[in-house]
C-alpha positions as CSV (number, residue, x, y, z in Angstrom):
1,M,4.7,49.0,-0.7
2,K,5.2,48.0,2.9
3,K,5.7,50.5,5.7
4,S,9.1,50.2,7.3
5,K,9.5,50.4,11.1
6,E,10.9,53.6,12.4
7,A,11.0,55.5,15.7
8,P,7.9,57.7,16.2
9,R,8.5,61.3,15.3
10,A,6.5,64.3,14.2
11,K,6.1,64.6,10.5
12,Q,5.1,67.3,8.1
13,Y,3.4,67.0,4.7
14,K,2.8,69.4,1.9
15,L,0.5,69.5,-1.2
16,T,2.3,69.1,-4.5
17,R,0.4,71.8,-6.3
18,D,2.2,75.1,-6.8
19,Q,-0.8,77.2,-5.7
20,A,-2.2,75.6,-2.5
21,P,-5.6,76.7,-1.2
22,L,-6.0,78.1,2.3
23,A,-7.6,74.9,3.3
24,F,-7.7,71.5,1.5
25,M,-9.6,68.5,2.9
26,L,-8.0,65.1,2.0
27,S,-10.3,62.2,1.5
28,S,-10.1,60.0,4.6
29,N,-12.3,57.0,4.0
30,H,-13.2,54.6,1.2
31,N,-16.6,55.1,-0.3
32,K,-18.5,55.0,-3.6
33,R,-17.3,58.5,-4.5
34,T,-13.6,58.1,-3.4
35,S,-11.7,54.9,-3.8
36,L,-9.1,54.5,-1.0
37,L,-7.8,51.0,-1.5
38,Y,-4.4,49.5,-0.7
39,F,-3.4,46.3,-2.5
40,D,-2.0,43.9,0.1
41,E,0.5,41.6,-1.7
42,A,0.5,39.1,1.2
43,T,-3.2,38.4,0.8
44,G,-3.7,39.4,-2.8
45,T,-6.7,41.6,-1.9
46,N,-7.6,45.3,-1.9
47,R,-8.1,46.6,1.6
48,A,-10.2,49.7,2.3
49,L,-8.5,52.6,4.1
50,R,-10.2,54.7,6.7
51,Y,-8.8,57.3,9.1
52,A,-10.2,57.2,12.6
53,K,-8.2,58.6,15.5
54,N,-9.6,56.3,18.1
55,Q,-8.5,53.2,16.1
56,K,-5.1,51.5,16.1
57,S,-5.1,50.7,12.3
58,P,-5.7,52.7,9.2
59,F,-7.4,49.6,7.6
60,E,-11.1,49.3,7.9
61,D,-11.1,45.5,8.3
62,E,-9.0,45.9,11.5
63,Q,-11.2,48.6,13.1
64,D,-14.1,48.0,15.5
65,G,-17.6,49.5,15.1
66,N,-16.9,52.6,17.1
67,A,-14.7,54.4,14.6
68,I,-14.8,58.1,14.9
69,L,-14.0,59.8,11.6
70,E,-12.1,63.1,11.6
71,P,-11.3,65.4,8.7
72,I,-7.7,65.7,7.4
73,I,-7.1,69.3,6.5
74,F,-4.0,70.9,4.9
75,E,-3.8,74.5,5.9
76,D,-1.9,76.8,3.5
77,G,-0.7,73.6,1.8
78,F,0.8,72.0,4.9
79,L,-0.2,69.3,7.4
80,N,1.6,68.7,10.7
81,V,1.1,65.3,12.4
82,D,2.7,64.9,15.8
83,R,4.5,61.7,16.9
84,G,1.6,60.5,19.0
85,N,-0.8,60.2,16.0
86,Q,0.8,57.1,14.4
87,V,-2.5,56.0,12.9
88,L,-2.7,59.2,10.7
89,Q,0.9,58.9,9.7
90,E,0.4,55.3,8.6
91,F,-2.9,56.2,6.9
92,L,-1.0,58.9,4.9
93,Y,1.7,56.4,4.0
94,Y,-0.7,54.0,2.4
95,H,-3.0,56.7,0.9
96,P,-3.2,56.6,-3.0
97,G,-2.5,60.3,-3.1
98,N,0.9,60.0,-1.4
99,G,3.5,61.1,-3.9
100,H,0.8,62.7,-6.2
101,T,-1.6,64.9,-4.2
102,F,0.8,65.3,-1.3
103,V,4.3,64.4,-0.1
104,E,6.1,64.0,3.2
105,I,8.7,66.7,3.8
106,D,12.1,65.0,4.3
107,R,14.5,67.8,5.2
108,A,17.5,65.5,5.2
109,K,16.7,64.2,1.7
110,D,16.0,67.7,0.4
111,A,19.3,68.9,1.8
112,S,21.1,66.0,0.2
113,E,19.6,66.7,-3.2
114,E,20.3,70.4,-2.9
115,L,23.9,69.6,-2.0
116,E,24.3,67.4,-5.0
117,I,22.9,70.2,-7.2
118,Q,25.3,72.8,-5.7
119,E,28.2,70.5,-6.2
120,I,27.3,70.0,-9.9
121,I,27.1,73.8,-10.3
122,L,30.5,74.2,-8.6
123,D,32.1,71.6,-10.8
124,A,30.7,73.3,-13.9
125,Q,31.8,76.7,-12.8
126,I,35.4,75.5,-12.2
127,L,35.5,73.8,-15.6
128,A,34.1,76.9,-17.3
129,K,36.7,79.1,-15.6
130,E,39.6,76.9,-16.6
131,L,38.7,76.5,-20.3
132,D,41.6,77.1,-22.6
133,L,40.9,79.8,-25.3
134,S,40.4,77.3,-28.2
135,T,37.8,75.3,-26.3
136,L,36.1,78.4,-25.0
137,E,35.7,79.7,-28.6
138,S,34.6,76.4,-29.9
139,L,32.0,75.9,-27.2
140,S,30.8,79.5,-27.5
141,R,30.1,79.1,-31.2
142,V,28.1,76.0,-30.5
143,L,26.1,77.6,-27.7
144,F,25.8,81.1,-28.8
145,G,26.1,80.9,-32.6
146,P,28.2,82.9,-35.0
147,Q,27.8,86.1,-32.9
148,A,30.4,84.5,-30.5
149,D,33.1,85.5,-33.0
150,K,32.2,89.1,-32.4
151,R,32.7,89.0,-28.7
152,S,35.8,89.6,-26.7
153,T,37.5,86.9,-24.7
154,A,36.3,88.5,-21.4
155,E,32.7,88.5,-22.8
156,L,32.9,84.9,-23.8
157,R,34.3,83.9,-20.3
158,R,31.5,85.8,-18.6
159,D,28.8,84.3,-20.8
160,M,30.2,80.8,-20.3
161,L,30.3,81.2,-16.5
162,V,26.7,82.3,-16.6
163,Y,25.6,79.5,-18.8
164,S,27.5,76.9,-16.7
165,R,25.8,78.1,-13.6
166,N,22.3,78.0,-15.1
167,N,22.8,74.8,-17.0
168,P,25.5,72.8,-15.1
169,A,24.7,69.3,-16.2
170,G,24.2,70.3,-19.9
171,F,27.4,72.3,-19.9
172,I,29.4,69.3,-18.5
173,D,27.8,66.9,-21.0
174,M,28.6,69.2,-23.9
175,L,32.2,69.7,-22.8
176,N,32.7,65.9,-22.7
177,D,30.9,65.4,-26.0
178,P,33.4,63.9,-28.5
179,S,31.4,65.6,-31.3
180,L,32.1,69.1,-29.9
181,Q,34.7,69.8,-32.7
182,L,32.2,68.7,-35.3
183,Y,29.5,71.0,-33.9
184,D,32.0,73.8,-33.8
185,D,33.0,73.3,-37.4
186,V,29.3,73.3,-38.5
187,S,28.8,76.6,-36.6
188,K,31.8,78.0,-38.5
189,F,30.4,76.7,-41.9
190,F,27.2,78.7,-41.3
191,G,29.0,81.7,-39.8
192,K,31.3,82.1,-42.7
193,G,28.5,81.6,-45.3
194,L,29.8,78.2,-46.6
195,L,26.3,76.8,-45.7
196,V,23.1,78.8,-45.7
197,L,19.5,78.2,-44.7
198,K,16.7,78.8,-47.3
199,N,12.9,78.4,-47.5
200,K,12.2,79.8,-44.1
201,N,15.1,78.0,-42.5
202,R,13.8,74.6,-43.6
203,D,16.5,73.7,-46.1
204,V,20.3,73.7,-45.8
205,Y,22.3,74.6,-49.0
206,F,25.9,74.7,-50.0
207,N,27.0,78.3,-50.7
208,L,30.2,77.7,-52.6
209,P,31.3,79.5,-55.8
210,N,30.6,76.4,-57.9
211,N,28.1,74.6,-55.7
212,K,24.7,76.0,-54.6
213,T,22.9,72.7,-54.3
214,K,20.6,71.6,-51.5
215,I,22.0,69.3,-48.8
216,L,19.1,68.4,-46.7
217,T,15.7,69.4,-45.2
218,V,15.5,70.1,-41.5
219,P,12.7,68.0,-39.9
220,F,10.0,69.8,-38.0
221,G,11.1,70.6,-34.4
222,E,14.8,69.9,-35.1
223,E,17.8,72.3,-35.1
224,A,19.5,72.9,-38.4
225,H,23.0,72.7,-36.8
226,D,22.2,69.4,-35.1
227,I,20.8,67.8,-38.3
228,T,23.7,69.1,-40.4
229,S,26.2,67.7,-37.9
230,S,24.5,64.3,-38.0
231,Y,24.6,64.4,-41.8
232,F,28.3,65.0,-42.0
233,I,29.1,61.8,-40.1
234,T,27.2,59.7,-42.6
235,D,28.8,58.0,-45.6
236,D,27.1,60.5,-47.9
237,G,28.2,63.6,-45.9
238,V,31.8,62.8,-44.8
239,E,33.4,64.0,-48.0
240,S,31.5,67.2,-48.0
241,Y,32.6,67.8,-44.4
242,K,36.2,67.3,-45.3
243,L,35.8,69.7,-48.2
244,L,34.2,72.4,-46.1
245,K,36.7,71.9,-43.2
246,G,39.5,72.3,-45.7
247,M,38.1,75.7,-46.7
248,L,38.3,76.9,-43.1
249,T,42.0,76.3,-42.9
250,P,44.0,79.2,-44.4
251,Q,45.9,78.0,-47.4
252,T,49.6,78.8,-47.2
253,K,51.9,78.9,-50.2
254,P,54.4,76.1,-50.3
255,K,57.9,77.2,-49.6
256,V,60.3,77.1,-52.6
257,N,63.8,76.1,-51.8
258,K,66.0,78.6,-53.6
259,K,69.3,77.4,-55.1
260,P,72.1,78.9,-53.0
261,K,74.1,81.5,-54.7
262,T,77.6,80.6,-55.7
263,E,80.6,82.9,-56.2
264,K,81.4,83.9,-59.7
265,E,84.3,82.2,-61.0
């Protein structure tokens, strides 16, 4: 990477680890124990880095013989570098630990990322609030399982608002998933006992009056509902899906057209 030109300004850096020590000394010169090399694409060579405040370059091959080395210490996980110390800022830019051991704090970038996150949360909350009852129930069965059918509409709306706030991107993706109806149907199949899990939830079976056969085995680490949904869109499973879906629809008796009564002659 090549350092871009920018107006001098004070910068702040922080360690990437969650639990930062009271004081952390960053390696500041290339030696046998610590490799601080920067690959210069222009020359095709590795150049040794060395921080010396009395030098004008962070590269050892551009420094004179009077380099005075100084320790680079992060206190409570942070390091402040004033605008006058451009050598240290440039050294940290090229340092192999940049982006791994430490990062530069970019408040504008952080604010932009946080704004994007908040906008996604807001979009998800609006979509969750405006869900029609049918979609709300379908999505609830997929997310919360058969117990969703035992909750009131107010409870479902509350739970969906909470879920959309905590998982905004996942909520939006699921709402836009064309397979939502399929997942909802599979949840109903299990909830109404048309399908059951056996053998420690490893196998899916039909649970119909005349059909108790095994459908599939759930692979390790996979969800039964997801695997069953995938099976029902295959050539082997589509007819079973149609059969089970038909059993969810209440059967109504066909209307008989009665012959109109006529007056007795």
